[in-house]
Structure formats: structure tokens, C-alpha cells
C-alpha positions as CSV (number, residue, x, y, z in Angstrom):
1,M,97.5,84.8,84.8
2,D,99.5,86.7,82.2
3,I,103.3,86.7,82.3
4,E,103.6,90.4,83.4
5,R,101.2,89.8,86.3
6,R,103.2,86.5,87.4
7,E,106.4,88.5,87.4
8,R,104.9,91.3,89.5
9,A,103.7,88.8,91.9
10,A,106.8,87.1,92.1
11,H,108.6,90.1,92.7
12,F,106.2,91.0,95.5
13,V,106.9,87.8,97.2
14,E,110.5,88.4,96.9
15,L,110.4,91.8,98.5
16,H,108.4,90.3,101.5
17,R,110.5,87.1,101.9
18,E,112.7,88.4,104.5
19,G,112.8,91.6,107.0
20,C,109.2,91.9,107.4
21,F,107.8,93.5,110.4
22,L,104.2,94.0,111.8
23,V,103.1,97.5,112.9
24,P,100.4,96.9,115.7
25,N,97.4,99.2,115.2
26,A,94.7,98.7,117.9
27,W,91.2,99.8,116.9
28,E,89.5,99.5,120.3
29,A,90.2,99.3,124.0
30,G,90.3,95.5,124.2
31,S,93.0,95.0,121.5
32,A,94.8,97.8,123.0
33,R,95.0,96.1,126.3
34,I,96.3,92.8,124.7
35,L,98.9,94.7,122.7
36,E,100.0,96.4,125.9
37,E,100.2,93.2,127.8
38,V,102.6,91.7,125.1
39,G,104.8,94.8,125.0
40,A,103.6,96.2,121.7
41,A,103.8,100.0,121.2
42,D,101.0,101.7,119.0
43,S,102.2,103.4,116.0
44,W,101.2,106.8,117.5
45,S,103.3,106.5,120.5
46,A,106.2,105.0,118.5
47,A,106.1,107.6,115.6
48,P,108.1,110.2,117.7
49,T,111.0,108.0,118.3
50,C,111.2,107.2,114.6
51,G,111.6,110.6,113.4
């Protein structure tokens, strides 16, 4: 791996070290039910509240 690529990889890792979040995105009814059971909102229903 060349130096530039290593630096870019290290920068990417640093950007994601803290403060990450997960956006749930159910693709079918089964996973949608599971997400609903754990209290997750899908991105479509959450979008209006985020502006």
C-alpha cells in the first residue's frame, strides 16, 4: 500500500472513531418488524423531523 493510500485510510478511521451512528433501513417486512420492536424509526419517517 502506498503512503498516500495509508494516510487516506488512517484519516477515514479517525473520522469514524467516535460519534458514529447507525441509520436503520429495513428492506422487507420481517426486518421492519424487528426494527420496530427495538424502537428504531426508519429513515423515511424520521426525515421530516430532521428538516
